C-alpha positions as CSV (number, residue, x, y, z in Angstrom):
1,M,0.0,0.0,0.0
2,P,1.4,3.5,-0.8
3,D,2.3,5.7,2.1
4,A,-0.2,8.4,1.1
5,V,-3.0,5.9,1.4
6,K,-1.7,4.6,4.7
7,E,-1.5,8.1,6.1
8,N,-5.0,9.3,4.9
9,P,-7.2,6.5,3.5
10,Q,-10.3,8.8,3.6
11,A,-8.7,11.1,1.0
12,L,-8.4,8.1,-1.4
13,F,-12.0,7.2,-0.8
14,R,-13.1,10.8,-1.3
15,Q,-11.2,10.9,-4.7
16,I,-12.9,7.6,-5.7
17,R,-16.3,9.0,-4.8
18,V,-15.7,12.2,-6.8
19,A,-14.6,10.1,-9.8
20,M,-17.6,7.9,-9.6
21,L,-19.9,10.9,-9.4
22,A,-18.2,12.4,-12.5
23,V,-18.7,9.2,-14.4
24,A,-22.4,9.2,-13.5
25,L,-23.1,12.6,-15.0
26,P,-23.4,11.6,-18.7
27,F,-25.7,8.7,-17.8
28,V,-28.0,11.0,-15.7
29,M,-28.2,13.5,-18.6
30,A,-29.1,10.8,-21.1
31,V,-31.5,8.6,-19.0
32,G,-33.8,11.4,-17.9
33,P,-35.0,12.5,-21.4
34,I,-35.1,8.9,-22.7
35,V,-37.3,7.7,-19.9
36,G,-39.4,10.8,-20.1
37,Y,-39.9,10.3,-23.8
38,F,-41.2,6.8,-23.3
39,V,-43.3,7.4,-20.2
40,G,-44.7,10.5,-21.8
41,G,-45.6,8.6,-24.9
42,W,-47.3,5.9,-22.8
43,I,-49.3,8.5,-20.8
44,G,-50.1,10.4,-24.0
45,G,-51.3,7.2,-25.6
46,Q,-53.7,6.6,-22.7
47,V,-55.3,10.0,-23.2
48,G,-55.1,10.1,-27.0
49,H,-52.2,12.6,-27.5
50,D,-49.1,10.5,-28.3
51,A,-47.0,13.4,-29.7
52,A,-47.9,15.9,-27.0
53,G,-47.2,13.3,-24.3
54,R,-43.8,12.4,-25.7
55,L,-42.9,16.1,-26.0
56,A,-44.0,16.8,-22.4
57,G,-42.2,13.7,-21.1
58,L,-39.1,14.7,-23.0
59,A,-39.2,18.2,-21.5
60,F,-39.8,16.9,-17.9
61,G,-37.1,14.2,-18.4
62,A,-34.6,16.8,-19.5
63,A,-35.5,19.1,-16.6
64,A,-35.0,16.2,-14.2
65,G,-31.7,15.4,-15.8
66,V,-30.5,19.0,-15.4
67,H,-31.7,19.1,-11.8
68,Q,-29.9,15.9,-10.9
69,T,-26.7,17.1,-12.7
70,I,-26.7,20.3,-10.7
71,L,-27.1,18.2,-7.5
72,I,-24.2,15.9,-8.5
73,I,-22.0,18.9,-9.4
74,R,-22.7,20.5,-6.0
75,R,-21.7,17.2,-4.3
76,I,-18.5,17.0,-6.3
77,V,-17.6,20.6,-5.4
78,R,-18.4,19.9,-1.7
79,E,-16.2,16.7,-1.8
80,T,-13.2,18.5,-3.3
81,R,-13.1,21.2,-0.7
């Protein structure tokens, strides 16, 4: 084990957490709109407005992805301080 890890193992785990959060960002940004599109299409199909449902679902999914991205970035900033 390297000496830096022996002296401060929490710093290593903090760096690993930050790296894992950074890797999750693209997935969060992609999954929100995709799920929103399909769920919105399903809900729109139930009420007879497929295209409007997909568009609304896509917008809500994108907004949710942006919101989660902001939360993850805040956590990364907090972890690196």
